[in-house]
Each structure stands twice: as structure tokens, then as C-alpha cells.
C-alpha positions in Angstrom: -9.6 24.6 82.9 -7.7 27.7 81.7 -7.7 31.1 83.3 -5.5 34.1 82.6 -3.6 33.3 85.9 -2.9 29.7 84.9 -4.8 26.4 85.0 -7.4 25.6 87.6 -8.4 22.1 88.8 -12.1 22.5 89.5 -12.2 19.2 91.4 -10.2 20.6 94.3 -12.1 20.7 97.6 -11.4 24.5 98.1 -13.9 25.3 95.3 -16.7 23.4 97.0 -18.3 26.6 98.3 -16.5 29.2 96.1 -19.1 31.8 94.9 -16.7 33.2 92.2 -17.0 32.5 88.5 -14.5 30.2 86.9 -12.4 33.2 85.7 -13.3 36.6 87.0 -12.2 38.3 83.8 -14.1 36.1 81.4 -17.4 37.0 79.8 -18.4 33.5 78.6 -21.8 32.2 79.6 -20.3 29.6 82.0 -18.5 32.4 83.9 -21.3 34.9 83.9 -24.1 32.5 84.9 -22.5 29.8 87.2 -20.2 29.7 90.2 -17.1 27.6 90.7 -19.0 25.7 93.5 -21.8 24.7 91.2 -19.6 23.7 88.3 -17.4 21.7 90.7 -20.6 20.0 92.0 -21.6 19.1 88.5 -18.1 17.9 87.6 -17.6 15.6 90.7 -21.1 14.3 90.3 -20.3 13.2 86.8 -23.0 15.4 85.3 -22.4 16.0 81.6 -23.3 19.7 82.1 -20.1 20.2 84.1 -18.0 19.0 81.2 -19.9 21.1 78.7 -19.6 24.3 80.8 -15.8 23.7 81.3 -15.5 23.0 77.5 -17.5 26.1 76.7 -15.2 28.2 78.9 -12.0 26.7 77.6 -13.0 27.3 74.0 -14.0 30.9 74.8 -10.7 31.4 76.6 -8.6 30.1 73.6 -10.6 32.2 71.1 -10.1 35.3 73.2 -6.4 34.5 73.6 -6.1 34.2 69.8 -8.0 37.5 69.3 -5.6 39.3 71.7 -2.5 37.8 70.0 -3.8 38.8 66.6 -4.3 42.4 67.9 -0.8 42.4 69.3 0.5 41.3 65.9 -1.4 44.1 64.2 -0.1 46.6 66.7 3.5 45.3 66.2 3.8 44.4 69.9 3.6 40.6 69.9 6.9 40.2 71.8 5.9 42.4 74.7 2.3 41.0 74.8 3.5 37.4 74.8 6.1 38.0 77.4 3.6 39.8 79.7 0.9 37.2 79.1 3.2 34.2 79.8 4.6 35.8 82.9 1.1 36.3 84.4 0.0 32.8 83.3 3.0 31.1 84.9 3.4 33.2 88.0 0.0 32.7 89.6 -1.0 29.2 88.5 -3.4 27.7 91.1 -2.1 24.2 90.1 1.4 25.1 91.2 0.2 25.6 94.8 
């Protein structure tokens, strides 16, 4: 799944008891209502709800990203915005660990 700090593999054991939302800065219903531990449980148990929640989050993330990019274009600041966004996304990716 996508986060502002890079991709996250929800199947990793470290999320088994993680009480945080998928993305702490996201306001989608998956992030505001469910923990990483619960969504991981659903995902590794092959429950369809786990896939739906991850899809809901990812679509929300991409729409939010597009909204922010559009605003940066309107502000005439796309180069700075994209450089800053990509630097954050690439520097802290949990999958790189």
C-alpha cells in the first residue's frame, strides 16, 4: 500500500500488533477506523475486507496526491512540490528496510 513515506507491506510480522492507522496523515475511512494490526490480520487470513480496505486507502491516497499536484500547478510551484514529495517518499520507504 502507499503512504506519504513510501510503500508499506502490510503482511510483515512487525504490523501484527501495530495500533497505528495505515497512514497517520490519511483521512480515508480505512485509516480512521482500522489499525494496521487488524488490516494485516484480514489480509493474511485471506478475508476480502482486507483487500477492499487496502484498495480504498490506495485510491484515496492517489486522489489526494493528484489534488495536491493540481494545487501545486495552480500555484506555479510544481517543481518544488514534486521534488519535496519524491524526496520524502523515497527516503523513508518501509520496504527499503
